[in-house]
C-alpha positions, 0 to 999 in steps of 0.5 A: 214437446212428445207427449203420448198421441193419444193424451196430445188429442185431448189436451183440451179437455185437459185443459178444462179439467183444471180451469175448473178445479182452479175456480173451485179450490179447498183446503185441507182434508175438505176437498170434497167437491174436488173429490167429487169431480174427480170421481165423476171422471173417473166412473166416465173413463171407466176405471173398474174400482173407486174407494172414496172417503179415505183420509177424509175426502181422498179417493184410491182408483184402481186400473187393471192391466192385462192379467197378474202384475204388481200394483203401481201407485201414482199420487196427486195431491188436490188442496189448495192455499189461503191465499187471495188470488191475483191472476186476472185471469178468467177462470180465477177463484171464485172462492175468496181466501182460497186458491191453487198456488201450488198447482195442485189443480195440475196435478189432479189433471195430470193424474186423470189424463193418464187415467184416461190414457191407461183406461182406453189403452191397457198396455200393461200387466198388473194395476195401477192405484190412483192416488188422489191425497187431500192434505199436502199444504196442511194436515199431512194427509199422506202420512194419514193415507198411510196409516188408513193403510192404502199401501196394504189393502191396495198391494201397492209395491211402488209410489211416484209422483210429481210437482211442477216448477215454475222458472224451470224450464218448461218440460223438463224433469229434476230430481234426485237419488236419496233426499230430494227435499227437506224435512220440516219442523215448527217451535213456537215459544212461548216466554212469561216474565211479570208484567208492568209499567215501564217507568219501573222496569225493576219491578217487572220481569222483562221477556223481551230481553230474553226472546232476543237472547234466545232468537240469538241464541239459536243462530249458533246453532247451525255455526257451532253444532251442525257439520258444515258438510250436512245442511239445515235451515233454521229461521225464525219467522215470527216475534210477537211482544207488547201492546204499548210503548210504556207498558212491560209486556207479561209474555212475549212468543216466537217461531221458527221453521227447522229443516234438515235432510239427516235424522241424526241432523233433526235430533240435534237441532231439537235438543239444542233448541230446547237447551239454549231457550231453557238456559236463557228463560234460566238467565233471565228469570222468566219461564218458556214453554216450548211448542214443538212440532215434529213435521214432514220426514224429508222426501227420500228417493230410492235409488233403483226407483229415481233412476227408473222414473229418469230413464222414463223421462228421458223417454217422454222429453229427451236426454237434454230436458232430464237432470237426474243429478239435481240439487236437494232442496230445503222445501218439504212435501208429505209424498215424504211419508208414502216414500217411507212407506214403500220405494219410489221417487219424486220429480219436479216438471218444469213449467217455464216462466211465471209467477213462483209457488204459494204467490198469489199471481202463481197459474199452473202452465196448461201444457204441462199437464200432457207431459207429465200424463205422459210421463205417468202412462209410461211409467205404468208401460215400462214398469208393467209391461204386457205380457 
């Protein structure tokens, strides 16, 4: 794999960083030990500025190039998942109930590898802002960093990120212009009737038939309200009711995930969900409370930056391993907030065969870290050529 020679020289060091991080996963905004490890490495490398405590535990580091120029932002997420690890690796998680099951340890390693190279060579003008972000999996740390003014404070002109992709051929980059990943919203519906003995249902108001009818009604939204060419997903993923076979419960609940790409589709989905649930509640004489969480927006690549990133990827891995017209997917990503704030692009990097993301047997392929680091480094050198 044609990675930069200097980055190839310290590939083993990168592997050590990644495997250390893998053993000590942290969740959401509480990535303090992860951040401390990152800061220690950055100080060893000689970055010019380190700013800590952003979005609770996030880190922004600045590397100055040769003379004036724009600032390019490079982002890596740091947080892990609440999963018991099942890899059996000698460097497996030492924290019960937590593991790096999405490869964020690998993302941090890629960015640290690029930082080490860029600090040594400085073959660029302007500045690089290294964005180490907490709470991608839950909490929207990307949004918090934007709201805390990261883009303005550090005068970031463009921003780029990578996510590892198990199952894609090793070293293959995928991206696209426009929408790459979906928005994600969540609806939790609490339905209240009147409980009682199951032998006398006429004395009760049963919430279960109401929930069943609501769930069936929601399935008509995609087939009858959304234009067939506008991709959307509405999946009811939880239903809970009752405690015994001879009791009509007082309450029932269900939850759904809602995903799409267009703002107008997103708004219509919410509108129809409310209309159907409220209508069915009236029909069954129950009350319904809807807790609707407006989650991450769609991840939308800017056209020029997506084309540029793809051209850099071709330089690193060759044209045959770059798909710049990849299909979009229904997963979501809070890098979307950074792309709302600044032009940029997000890419997937194939890591070859292995367990999928969020699986207890998942493990990041260490051989991919030098590829991702080389991409970041060449992106900076190409976008900000030394004068």
